[in-house]
N, C-alpha and C positions, 0 to 999 in steps of 0.2 A: 314651818310654813304658815302662810297667812291667807286671808281672804282678799282677793283683788276686786277692785271697784272700777269697772271700765265705763267711761263716758267721754263725750267730746262736745265742744261748743257747736260743731256743725249740726248736731242732732237738734239744736234749737232753730236751725234755719228753715226747717219745714213748718209751714204755717198754713192751715186750711181756712183761715179767716176768723173775724170776730165772732165770739160766742161758740165756736166749735169746741166740743169737749176734749178732743185729742189735740192739746195745745202745748206750746213750748214751756208754759209755766208749770207743767207737770214735773219736769226735771228740776226746775228751780225749787219747787216745794220739797222734793226729796233732798236736795242739797242743803237747803236751809234747815230742815229738821235734823239731818245728820250732824250739822254744825252745832245746832242749839243743844242737842243731847250729848254731844261729845263722842258720838259713835264714830265719827269720821276718823278719829285717831286710831281706831282698831282696824282700819281698812288700808290696804296698799293700793295706791294709784299708779299704774304703769306710766312710764314716761311718754310712750307713743301708742296711739291707737290708729292702725293703718286703715286704708280704704279697701273695701272688698274688690275683688278682681272678677273679670268675666268668667274665668274658669270656676270661681267659687259659686257664682250664680247658677251656672250650668249644672251644679250638683242637685238642684231642686226644681229648676225652671226650664221650659222649652226655649230653644233658640228663637223661634218665631215670636214668642211672647216678649223676650228680652229686646229684640229688634223693634217691635211695635211700641213697647214702653219707652225705649230710648228716644224714638221719634216724637212721641207725645211729650216727653220731658224737654226735648230740645226746643220744641215750639213754645213751651212755657218760658224758657230762658230767653228766647228771641223776642217774645212779645212783652216780657216782664210782668205777665199777668197770671192769675190763677186759671187753671183749666180743670174742669170737672170730669172725672171718670164715671162717677155715679152721684146721686144726690148727696151722699154722705162723704165722698172720697174725692179729693182734688189735689192737684200739685201746684207748686209755685216755683220760682226760679231757684230756691235753695233746696228743693226736695231731693234732687238726685244725689247731691253731696251728703245729705243726711242719711239717705238710704244706703249708700255705699259705706259710709262711716259705721253705720249700725251693723252691717254684715261684717265689716272688718273687725269690729270689736268682738263679735261673737266668735269669729275664727281665731283671733288672737287669744281670747280667753281659753278656747278649747286647746290650742297648742300649749299655752302656758301651764294649764292644769295637767295635761298629759305628760308634759316634760317635768312635772314636779316642782315648777317654780312657785306655784301657789297650791294650797290645798283645794280651793274652790274659787269661784268667781261669780260676781253679779254684774250684769251689763245694764246700766241705766241708759237705754237707747230708745230712740223713736225715729221714724214711725214704727209701730208694732208690725208683727208679721204673720200671726197664726191664721188669718183668714185668706192670705194670698195662696192661691192654688198653683199648680204647675203652670197654668196658662192664663190666669186671670187675677187682676187686682180688685180688691173689694174690702169693705168693712174697715176702712182706714189703713189697709195693709197693701204693700207693693212687692217686696221681697220677703220670703219666709225665713227670717233670721235663724230660728231654732232648727228648722229642717235642714238648712244649709250647714249649720254647725254640726248636727248629728251625722249627716252624710260625710262631712269632712273627717270626722273622727273615724268613720268606717273606711271610706274610699281612699283617703289620703294618708291617715295616720295608722291604719291597719288594725283597729279594734274589730272584734268579731260580733259583739252584742252591746247595744246601747238602749237605754230607756228614755222616752220622752214623757214628761208629766205636764199636764195642762190643767191649771186650776182657775182659769179665767171664767167669768160667769157665762160667757158665750162659747159655744162649741168651736173648737179649733178645726174647722172644716178644711182649711187650706192645708194644714199639716197632715190631716188624715188623707186628703187627696194625694199628697206626695208620697207618704210612707206606707199606706195600706198595701198589704201583701208582701212587704219587705220583711222577711223573717228575722233579719238581723236587728230589727227595731221593734220594741214593744211600747206602744203608746197607751197611757192610762190617763183618763180625764173624768172630771165631773163638770156639769154645766147646767144652767137652768133650762128646763125643757120648754119648748114652744115659744122661744124668743129668737131673735136674729142669731144665726142665719137659718133657723128652722131646719136643722139637720142633726145627725148624730144618733137618732133613735135606732137606726139599723146600721151597725158597723159595716164598713166597706171591706174589712179583712179580718182574718182570725188573729192578727197581731194587734187588734184594737180592743181596749177595755173601756167602753163608753158607759158612763153612769149619768144619765139625765135625771134631774131632780125637779120636783115641782116648785113653783114660786113659794116664797116664805119659808123654805126649809132653813133650819138654823144649824149652827156650827156643830153641835153635838150629834145631830143626825148625819151630817156630812162625814164626821169622824168615823162613825159606825160603818157607813157605806164604804169608806176607804179601807178600813180593816177587813171588811167582808169581801170586797170585789178587787181592789187594787193589790193589796199586799200578798195574797197567795200567788197571784200570777207573777208579780215582780220577784218574789223569793225564788220561784221555780225557774224564772228566766235568768237570774243571776247576771244582771247587766254589769258591764265593765266600766260604764260611765253613765251618769244621769244628767239629762238636759231638762230644764224646767221652763215652760212658758208661764211666766209669773204674772198673771193678771190679777189685780186686786179689786175688781169691780163686783165681786160677790160679797163685798162688805155691806153691812146693813145700811150704811149711810149713802151708798152709791146708787143714784137713781137711774142708771142705765140697766139695772137689773133689779130683781126683787128677792134676793137671797139674804140670809141673816148672819153672815160670818162677821167676826170681830178679829182684832189683832191677835188675840190668844190662839185663835183657830189657825191662822197662818203660821204662827210659831210652832204649833203642834204638828201641822202637816210637814213643815220644813224639818222638824226633828225626826219624824218618821223616815223622811228621805235621806237625811244625814246618816241615820243608823243603818239604813239599807246600803248606802254607799260604803260605809265602813266595813260591812260584812262582805260585800261582793266587788266593789269598784275602787278599792284603795282610797276611798273618800272622795272620789272625783265627781264634782258637780259643777255645771255651768248653768246659770239662771239668767234669763233675758226678760226684761220688762215687756209686758203686753198691755192689758187694760188697767183701769183704775182712774176715775175721772173726777172724783171729789178730792180736791187737793189735800185737805187735812187728813182724811182717812187713807188716802194713797200713801202719804209720807209716813204715817204711823205704821201702816201695814208693811211697807218696805223695810222700815227699821226693825220690826219684829222678825221678819224674814232674815235680815242681815245679822241680827244678834245671834240667831241660832247658827247660821253659816260660820260666823266668826268665833262662836263659842264664848261670847261675853255676856 
């Protein structure tokens, strides 16, 4: 079995305007680096990436939210203009297709890994999702891709326990809002304390392992915190599948945060999760892109993540 790489050109159709850090060029940088390093030949690209369906979205979001967001998106298509949800988050005519393609990729990757078609999968998708709550879009996010995929594994595919890991520099408040209190899910994360969205210090449920860290924390300290806080809970939980909100903006070169991780740290974290998955989850991992906004460090960090997933 191999590592699958899910992406689609529709994910480039979402554009929040010149100078916005969450830009289509993020996917181009990843693709270019994979090609330049030869890593692309170690990955399998599925022939089709479907669109997400309404029933998929309902796994994580409220009906009212979906109706209101659809109306907001429809008006952007009709006017052909950008429409702002908040000062940092806006939609354009191509946003809805990108959102649905991202959800579809996460669902398809989940099914393929559960079916044994691939050992694991990475979804190079955008817009990201981990700030999208059950009923609110925020922080560049609209649909919560990883929460939808995790609930799909549980509610549709019949798994009993899954873990969600979030190593973005920002707290995955949307994912926590959706899954807190769901004992079938254990969510473990670290994030920089006291930056957007200014949450996570007090977990919303016993199934959350939140590790806020101060600015300028470096990779070796983060590794120690993972071994101290994440790993005992994850080992005891014995997840049958692992979902990763893979944000790479904790890199020391990324100016949307002030943490000090480098590529080797992302490789180390990924290896810890691969080993965990081998022990408890038949190796099953689905990883979805979240943050990472300096193109060069994003591309290098994704490559480090993928090398471990693919075992090359």
